[in-house]
C-alpha positions as a printed NumPy array, in Angstrom:
array([[  0.   ,   0.   ,   0.   ],
       [  1.271,   3.52 ,  -0.802],
       [  2.313,   5.53 ,   2.171],
       [  2.281,   9.261,   2.713],
       [  5.642,  10.98 ,   2.114],
       [  7.645,  11.925,   5.133],
       [  7.959,  15.694,   5.477],
       [ 10.138,  17.596,   7.932],
       [ 10.169,  21.391,   8.325],
       [ 13.618,  22.983,   8.507],
       [ 14.449,  26.616,   9.202],
       [ 17.897,  28.13 ,   8.712],
       [ 18.095,  31.275,  10.8  ],
       [ 20.762,  33.524,  12.306],
       [ 18.864,  35.593,  14.902],
       [ 21.808,  37.873,  15.604],
       [ 22.707,  38.256,  11.943],
       [ 25.206,  36.314,   9.861],
       [ 28.641,  37.855,  10.166],
       [ 31.352,  37.343,   7.577],
       [ 34.621,  39.056,   6.834],
       [ 34.831,  41.047,   3.645],
       [ 38.504,  40.733,   2.873],
       [ 40.677,  43.695,   1.896],
       [ 39.208,  44.248,  -1.594],
       [ 35.468,  44.209,  -0.898],
       [ 36.161,  45.864,   2.461],
       [ 37.789,  48.788,   0.657],
       [ 34.854,  48.982,  -1.775],
       [ 32.27 ,  49.082,   1.041],
       [ 34.294,  51.576,   3.079],
       [ 34.421,  53.889,   0.088],
       [ 30.652,  53.533,  -0.328],
       [ 30.24 ,  54.643,   3.277],
       [ 32.123,  57.804,   2.265],
       [ 29.857,  58.128,  -0.81 ],
       [ 32.567,  57.179,  -3.25 ],
       [ 32.6  ,  54.292,  -5.738],
       [ 35.916,  52.605,  -6.462],
       [ 37.164,  49.793,  -8.652],
       [ 40.467,  47.963,  -8.787],
       [ 42.834,  47.916, -11.74 ],
       [ 43.975,  44.622, -13.248],
       [ 47.449,  43.93 , -14.582],
       [ 46.081,  44.593, -18.079],
       [ 44.746,  48.002, -17.023],
       [ 41.043,  47.16 , -16.81 ],
       [ 39.102,  48.611, -13.881],
       [ 36.807,  46.088, -12.189],
       [ 33.667,  47.415, -10.487],
       [ 32.784,  45.996,  -8.016],
       [ 36.447,  45.153,  -7.342],
       [ 37.644,  41.538,  -7.238],
       [ 40.808,  39.968,  -5.901],
       [ 41.509,  38.206,  -9.183],
       [ 41.074,  39.14 , -12.816],
       [ 38.155,  36.955, -14.029],
       [ 39.594,  36.94 , -17.554],
       [ 43.131,  35.739, -16.697],
       [ 42.931,  34.525, -13.102],
       [ 45.849,  36.791, -12.199],
       [ 45.803,  38.806,  -8.957],
       [ 44.727,  42.434,  -9.351],
       [ 47.274,  45.201,  -8.885],
       [ 45.926,  46.675,  -5.689],
       [ 45.513,  50.067,  -7.371],
       [ 42.094,  51.447,  -6.486],
       [ 40.444,  53.862,  -8.893],
       [ 37.51 ,  56.137,  -8.123],
       [ 34.858,  55.812, -10.839],
       [ 31.559,  57.426, -11.67 ],
       [ 29.512,  58.466,  -9.914],
       [ 27.539,  58.647, -13.172],
       [ 27.359,  55.824, -15.673],
       [ 25.637,  54.403, -18.719],
       [ 22.99 ,  51.675, -18.763],
       [ 24.131,  48.79 , -20.972],
       [ 21.115,  46.496, -20.505],
       [ 18.091,  46.318, -18.22 ],
       [ 14.978,  44.402, -17.145],
       [ 11.78 ,  46.092, -15.968],
       [ 10.051,  45.196, -12.691],
       [  6.358,  46.063, -13.014],
       [  5.364,  44.913,  -9.51 ],
       [  8.104,  45.285,  -6.855],
       [  8.268,  42.613,  -4.195],
       [  9.13 ,  42.815,  -0.508],
       [ 12.853,  43.332,  -0.226],
       [ 13.198,  45.181,  -3.521],
       [ 14.99 ,  48.54 ,  -3.258],
       [ 11.967,  50.534,  -4.505],
       [  8.244,  50.235,  -3.842],
       [  7.301,  51.462,  -7.33 ],
       [  8.089,  50.037, -10.782],
       [ 11.797,  50.181, -11.577],
       [ 14.497,  48.518, -13.659],
       [ 17.318,  46.201, -12.73 ],
       [ 20.17 ,  47.419, -14.898],
       [ 23.799,  46.803, -15.718],
       [ 25.464,  50.192, -15.329],
       [ 28.96 ,  50.873, -16.619],
       [ 30.2  ,  53.695, -14.427],
       [ 32.466,  56.331, -15.936],
       [ 36.04 ,  55.065, -15.81 ],
       [ 35.031,  51.438, -15.194],
       [ 35.639,  48.493, -17.491],
       [ 32.821,  46.333, -16.141],
       [ 29.161,  46.94 , -15.293],
       [ 27.547,  47.149, -11.881],
       [ 24.078,  45.693, -11.226],
       [ 21.734,  48.128,  -9.515],
       [ 18.212,  49.543,  -9.564],
       [ 17.181,  52.461, -11.77 ],
       [ 14.128,  54.424, -10.643],
       [ 12.62 ,  57.812, -11.27 ],
       [ 11.537,  56.888, -14.798],
       [  9.038,  54.714, -16.65 ],
       [  9.381,  51.734, -18.936],
       [  8.88 ,  53.863, -22.067],
       [ 11.83 ,  56.106, -21.218],
       [ 14.076,  53.269, -20.071],
       [ 16.61 ,  52.157, -22.682],
       [ 20.197,  51.097, -23.106],
       [ 22.506,  54.056, -23.404],
       [ 20.769,  56.413, -20.973],
       [ 22.963,  58.184, -18.447],
       [ 22.207,  57.637, -14.749],
       [ 23.393,  59.055, -11.418],
       [ 23.305,  57.478,  -7.941],
       [ 20.889,  58.486,  -5.191],
       [ 22.66 ,  58.018,  -1.85 ],
       [ 20.978,  57.078,   1.39 ],
       [ 20.986,  59.696,   4.136],
       [ 23.22 ,  57.641,   6.439],
       [ 25.597,  55.308,   4.55 ],
       [ 26.775,  52.303,   6.595],
       [ 29.153,  50.503,   4.256],
       [ 26.794,  48.424,   2.142],
       [ 25.867,  48.252,  -1.528],
       [ 22.469,  49.584,  -0.414],
       [ 24.186,  52.855,   0.538],
       [ 23.286,  53.647,  -3.065],
       [ 19.492,  53.634,  -2.814],
       [ 19.145,  53.479,  -6.6  ],
       [ 20.168,  55.3  ,  -9.772],
       [ 18.087,  57.892, -11.617],
       [ 18.329,  59.188, -15.187],
       [ 20.486,  62.209, -15.877],
       [ 18.645,  65.52 , -16.014],
       [ 18.183,  66.375, -19.684],
       [ 15.287,  68.848, -19.495],
       [ 13.477,  71.005, -16.986],
       [ 10.013,  72.557, -16.96 ],
       [  9.827,  76.201, -15.944],
       [  6.936,  78.602, -15.708],
       [  7.712,  81.566, -17.935],
       [  5.951,  84.901, -17.739],
       [  7.234,  88.187, -19.101],
       [  5.654,  91.59 , -18.663],
       [  6.699,  94.499, -20.828],
       [  5.293,  97.766, -22.018],
       [  5.285,  98.636, -25.692],
       [  5.21 , 102.274, -26.565],
       [  3.831, 102.807, -30.033],
       [  5.399, 105.576, -32.021],
       [  5.427, 106.905, -35.54 ],
       [  3.716, 104.635, -38.043],
       [  2.395, 102.152, -35.472],
       [  0.684, 104.908, -33.519],
       [ -1.051, 106.131, -36.667],
       [ -2.255, 102.606, -37.462],
       [ -3.501, 101.811, -33.931],
       [ -5.292, 105.14 , -33.592],
       [ -7.124, 104.206, -36.789],
       [ -8.003, 100.76 , -35.434],
       [ -9.439, 102.424, -32.319],
       [-11.807, 104.303, -34.634],
       [-12.648, 101.092, -36.502],
       [-10.505, 101.955, -39.529],
       [ -7.613, 100.014, -41.101],
       [ -4.933, 102.381, -42.4  ],
       [ -2.245, 101.595, -44.941],
       [  0.419, 103.639, -46.659],
       [  0.9  , 104.06 , -50.408],
       [  4.419, 104.34 , -51.796],
       [  4.765, 107.385, -54.034],
       [  7.256, 105.572, -56.263],
       [  5.945, 102.033, -56.802],
       [  2.327, 102.787, -55.747],
       [  2.131,  99.675, -53.527],
       [ -0.114,  99.87 , -50.493],
       [  1.226,  98.476, -47.236],
       [ -0.784,  97.615, -44.14 ],
       [ -0.188,  98.199, -41.306],
       [  0.781, 101.766, -42.145],
       [  4.55 , 102.352, -42.325],
       [  6.862, 105.28 , -42.989],
       [  8.955, 103.841, -45.814],
       [  8.522, 101.374, -48.666],
       [ 10.237,  98.03 , -47.904],
       [ 10.691,  97.405, -51.635],
       [ 12.174, 100.638, -52.982],
       [ 12.992, 102.517, -49.773],
       [ 10.965, 105.591, -50.657],
       [  9.395, 107.48 , -47.779],
       [  5.631, 106.992, -47.503],
       [  3.566, 110.121, -47.018],
       [  0.127, 109.084, -48.325],
       [ -2.257, 107.411, -45.885],
       [ -4.885, 105.077, -47.353],
       [ -8.056, 103.951, -45.598],
       [ -8.693, 100.296, -46.445],
       [-11.908,  98.269, -46.252],
       [-12.168,  95.599, -43.548],
       [-12.81 ,  92.895, -46.158],
       [-10.242,  90.656, -47.77 ],
       [ -9.252,  87.227, -49.051],
       [ -7.602,  84.295, -47.27 ],
       [ -4.294,  83.624, -49.043],
       [ -3.002,  80.844, -46.783],
       [ -3.88 ,  79.506, -43.338],
       [ -3.03 ,  77.072, -40.548],
       [ -5.323,  74.967, -38.358],
       [ -4.26 ,  75.114, -34.699],
       [ -5.201,  72.461, -32.147],
       [ -3.737,  74.048, -29.018],
       [ -5.899,  76.414, -26.924],
       [ -5.444,  80.154, -27.361],
       [ -7.381,  82.699, -25.272],
       [ -7.917,  84.843, -28.374],
       [ -9.387,  82.027, -30.459],
       [-13.137,  81.505, -30.95 ],
       [-12.82 ,  77.722, -30.536],
       [-10.379,  74.814, -30.803],
       [ -9.325,  73.882, -33.37 ],
       [ -9.041,  77.418, -34.717],
       [ -7.593,  78.985, -37.852],
       [ -4.922,  81.658, -38.177],
       [ -4.64 ,  83.037, -41.686],
       [ -2.89 ,  85.537, -43.903],
       [ -5.6  ,  87.854, -45.195],
       [ -5.033,  90.194, -48.119],
       [ -7.24 ,  93.21 , -47.463],
       [ -8.95 ,  94.661, -50.504],
       [ -6.743,  97.304, -52.197],
       [ -3.651,  96.232, -50.206],
       [ -0.511,  94.631, -51.631],
       [  0.62 ,  92.581, -48.607],
       [ -1.489,  90.421, -46.253],
       [ -1.985,  90.711, -42.502],
       [ -2.236,  87.762, -40.112],
       [ -5.447,  87.294, -38.124],
       [ -7.814,  84.68 , -36.737],
       [-10.69 ,  83.28 , -38.767],
       [-13.91 ,  82.486, -36.902],
       [-17.633,  81.852, -37.291],
       [-16.809,  78.895, -39.534],
       [-15.629,  75.305, -38.82 ],
       [-11.87 ,  75.075, -39.199],
       [-12.074,  72.383, -41.876],
       [-14.189,  74.659, -44.066],
       [-11.634,  77.475, -44.281],
       [ -9.897,  77.553, -47.655],
       [ -7.604,  79.661, -49.777],
       [ -9.514,  82.301, -51.729],
       [-12.292,  82.554, -49.122],
       [-13.732,  86.043, -48.761],
       [-13.818,  87.357, -45.176],
       [-14.769,  90.467, -43.203],
       [-13.497,  91.762, -39.852],
       [-15.698,  91.129, -36.799],
       [-15.19 ,  94.171, -34.55 ],
       [-15.794,  94.442, -30.818],
       [-18.467,  96.969, -29.811],
       [-17.347, 100.567, -30.279],
       [-17.557, 101.211, -26.529],
       [-14.936,  98.49 , -25.889],
       [-12.364,  99.592, -28.442],
       [ -8.834, 100.661, -27.573],
       [ -5.704, 101.327, -29.608],
       [ -5.196,  97.581, -30.143],
       [ -5.666,  94.901, -32.792],
       [ -7.842,  93.162, -30.195],
       [-10.597,  95.414, -31.547],
       [-10.94 ,  92.81 , -34.315],
       [-12.095,  89.527, -32.78 ],
       [-11.456,  87.65 , -35.998],
       [-12.415,  87.609, -39.654],
       [-15.568,  85.739, -40.685],
       [-16.766,  84.513, -44.107],
       [-18.779,  87.019, -46.135],
       [-20.548,  84.382, -48.236],
       [-19.154,  85.867, -51.427],
       [-17.729,  83.569, -54.106],
       [-14.132,  82.529, -53.569],
       [-11.389,  84.471, -55.277],
       [ -9.012,  82.647, -57.577],
       [ -5.522,  83.377, -56.319],
       [ -2.572,  83.831, -58.694]])
């Protein structure tokens, strides 16, 4: 007749801790870690072993006894991702076990890399050690490694005051009245808007002011998908609009029409804010909206 297997429970335990001597090589390595330094040992062939060993694993020859400080930064050569850390792991959030070749070392050190995600983790990234607050002389004195800082996010805000003078003042005073002003060159007869004091093509001074209609034609445009406080909706359209009787376009928003319906040659008219709200600013024009006229064939 079959009999039940004999089972005996065994426990191997060292209640006071298992004590072992480190030897001079590993002892030096751990002592340096306690001082927040990482060292390797040089072999007879000049290779630096990290962690240090008493013998060259390639030749079996004793090492030279020359200790070399390496790192502290290094490069990940290969890695494996831990999605669910276990008890005893160095981190309580997902991390990577990685082989890290520290600067100046000829071999790689196994350690944890945290502070990143699996998508950003790859061979070749640079990492730096995070030290524990109170090193004791253990490999865990390095809590883990983190990727090198390659970018920072900063809030940027600039305030400045623009004082309009000359041509710009003339143009903005017109906009405050609900009028778009351009300048006609007395030599080439081209009309430029906004108003300016000299012709950019021939250099002639401009003395004739021209009042332009607030209608024009879309010459080219871009559909924008990022929010903008000036835009009527998202996505919105910014376009170059050639005002009637002008020779160069201005840039403005296009509204009151779905973005995908805006097209080159579309006829548009300025949508002004109420007269009581106007200031010397282009904000007086909310945007340009379709007039419903037939499209214009552009050259």
